[in-house]
C-alpha positions, 0 to 999 in steps of 0.5 A: 080340537074343534072350537065354536068358531070352527063350527060357525065358520064351517056352517057359513062356508057350507051355506056359501058352497050351496049358494055357489052350487045353485048359481053354477047350475050344479044344484038344481033341486031342493033335495040335492041342495038340502043334502049338501047343506046338511052333510059336514064335508070338512069331517071327511077331509081332515088335514085340509082347511075349511076353505079347501073342504068347501071349495066347489071345484077342489077334490082333496087328495086322500091317497097316492100310489107308490108312483105318486099318482092319485088313487083316491080323492074326495070328488069336487062338490060341483061334480058330485052335485051334477051327478046326483042330480042326474041320478034323480034319487028318491026317498026310500031307494036302495043305492050302491056307490062304487068307490068310497070316500064317505062324503058322497055316501053321506049325501046319498043317505040324506037323499034316500032318507030313513026308508032307503038304504046306501051301500058303499064299496071300495077295494082298498082296505084303508079307504074302506076303514076311512069311509067307515070311520068318518061316516060314523063320526058324522052320524051316518052309521046306517050306511053299509061300508064294504070292502070288495072288488066292485067288478062283481058288484054287491049281490047280497044287497041287490037289486039297486034302484041306483048305482053311482060310480065314483071312479073312472071305469073303462067298461061296465061289468055285467054284475052292475047291470044284473044288480040294477032294478028293472027301472033303475039308473046307473051313473058312471064315469066311462072312458071313451076315446081317451076321455071320461064322461059321466053318463046317466044310463037307463035300461033299454031292453037288454042294454043301456041308453044315456039320458045325460052326460058330461065331461069329468075326471076321476081316479082310475078303477082298480082291481079286475076292472082296471085297464091300461091305456095305449100310449104312443110317444111322439117326442119327449113330452108329446104322446098320443093316447088311444082307445083303439088297439087297431089304429096304426101309428107310425111314431117315427114318421109323426116325430119327423112331422112334429119338427116340420113347420106347422100350417094353420087353417081357420074354419070360420065357425065358433069355438065354444063348448070344447068338451062337446066338440071334442066328443064329436070329433073323437067319435066321427073319425076312426083315425082320431086320437088324443094328443098331449104335450107337456109345458116344456114341449109347448115352450119349445114350440114343438106343439101348441098350447091346446095339447096341454090338456089333451086335444083331438088329433087326426093321425095320418101315416106321416102327418097329424092335425089337431084343434086350435082356437084364436080370438075372433070378435065376429064369433059369439064366444069371441073365439074361432075354431081352427086346425094346426097340422104338421107333415107332408099330408098336412093340407089333406088332414087340415081340410078333413078336420075343418070339415068335421068342425063345420059339421059339428057347428052346423048340426050338433052345436049344443049340449047333450047332442049325442046318444050313447048306448051300451050293449052288453055281450052277447048283444049283436053290436054294429060293425066297428066304426068311429062311433062304435067302441069295443069294450071288454064286456060289451060295446059302446055305440055313440050316434049323433041323431 
């Protein structure tokens, strides 16, 4: 039973959340801030405390699969605000949300107003029913909630001025582009080289071109658009994740290398904006992959701590090298970029890696330096290279102008 005290506490926490989102720079416009101030987020997160519901960086889990992995969650307000600002939604627009939770659809409804229309779609019948129930309870019954495999989009409700995707997508289905208005925008968390970036794409001829992007984490797509990532186990608790099926990896040789003493080489350039630096590294060397290690492997000093959350690694036939950082008061951030390397070819890989760190620091040490294009088939993409990523329905081209 909801008490007057609960209502007052929720209102106070909601106001505090909006203030924090403003302070963080996630909410930059009055319209997005007003939407967050209006929608009662706690109604979409039953079972969670009010403090958790209104925490800006917490994404409450809605459903887990049989393997225990999260398959649905209510995204953190900071990420939702950032993506909504990138979408630049105007009153009267028609918006499609791919991946339902209810709360984000309510925010969209606030942004499009009475003259607009919001359609939210999900493949999971439980999530669809949950979103429909909570939207109705919160007073957003004008939002259309549909069950469908989003790979085909929602043709009956198209065209859309905006498509907002709230699940990690390995590709951009043709239906999404076909159902996007000529001057429309799609904001999608797209898998790139083993990591996910939300990207705000506008139409550019027959394809799409990025306006902005940022690092994010989303539950993976289900249905026809799902994709199983390639992994190579190096040692217990140490794996490589690869987006390139053509990259050859000798797991046995790298396992032997991991047990050899590592070398350290320091670049003399600043360590900051690790997400931007990582995107540059991953898209400027064809033999770069993501190296992950669990806590036990780190505790055994097999692999260093940077690999706990995934770190770009240069992969050789018998050696590997990955990014490191150390305190350095001469750096603006207080940290210096460097390289750890293992194996017979460690020196060579460390030198190559250090050169990449210098290139990024000299030319691209800023946010949003990359240009990301999506070329749907049957476009004629450039030859495969470190910055050209083949997908199922098209090609991603990442350049550093």
